[in-house]
N, C-alpha and C positions, 0 to 999 in steps of 0.2 A: 815245452819239453822237447828235447831232441829225440832223434830216432833211437838212440841207445838208452833212453829212459832218464837221462840226466837233465835236470832242470837248471837253467841259467837264471841268475838274478835278473829281475825285470830291467835293471839298468843296462843290461847287455843285449836285450832282445832286439834292439835296432841293428846291432852288428850282425846277429845271426840271420835276420830277415834279408839282408842285402847280399849274402853269400851266394855264389853260383851253386847250381844243383850238383855239378861235378867239376873237378879240376880241368877236365878237357875243354870246358867252356873258356878257359883263360888262354886266349890266343893272341895276346899282345905281342909287341915287337921283341925280338931276341937280340938284335944288333942295332947299332947306329944311335943317333941322338933322338931323344924323345922330349917333346915339349908338353908339359902338363898345363892344363887350364888353370886359371886363377882360383877357381873354387876349390882346387886341391892344393896348389902351391901358392898360397896367398901371401906367404911371408918369406921372401928370399928367392932362392934359385928356382927357375922354371924349366930349364933345359938340362937334361941329364944324358950324358954319354954312356951308353950301356957297356962300352968296352972298358970303362973305369969301374972297378969293382966297388969302390967306396960310393961313387955316384949312383950306381945301380942299386946298392943296398939302401941308400938314402931315398931314392925314388920309390922303391918297393915299400919302405916303411911309411912314407907319406900316403901312398895309395891304399895300403892295407888298413891304415888307421882312419883315413878320412874319406875314402872312395865310396861312392854309391855302387849299386849292382852293375850299372853300365860302365862305370870307371874301372871296376875290377876286371871286367871282361876285355875292355879296350886296351888297358895298359899293363896287365900282368900276363906273364907267360908261364904255363904250367911247369915246363921243364926247368926254367930258371927258378921258379918258386920252390920246387922240390929240392933242387941242388943247394940253394942258399938258405933253406928254412932253418937249419941249425943255428945260423948267425942271426937271421931275421927275428926269430922267436924271442931272442934275448932283448932286442930293441923295442919290442911291442909291449904294450901294457898287458897285464894278466888276462883281462876280460877279452880283448881282441885275440890274443894267442889261444885262449881256451876255446873260443868259438870256432876258430879255424881248425884246431886239432880235434875237436869233437865231431865236426862235420866231416873232416878228412883224416881218418886215422893214419893214412900213409904219411902224412906230415909228421905226426908224432913218431912214427917208425923211422923216418929219415933223421929226426933229431937224435934218436937213440944209437944211430950207427957210428 
């Protein structure tokens, strides 16, 4: 059960468990090229230029969907996540999107703007 009393289906518990306690923990890079390790980018592109919005969104989708707690903190940036959440949330599966929005209501608010 989450802090707001909402219960996620058991199949999404692993997603909720890996989330940071606060968005401020997400201190990943904001500029330049980023190389993801093979355990995240195992099929295809591994280097993402954050100045290219499509590559940035692709990298964030990969990390949000597949990253462990340490990956989320190392590769995601709170400002970038908030700014791009309205588009990112569409690319994520419902369970991942719901976990992030329930833990961080400010993301849901960003999507509504």
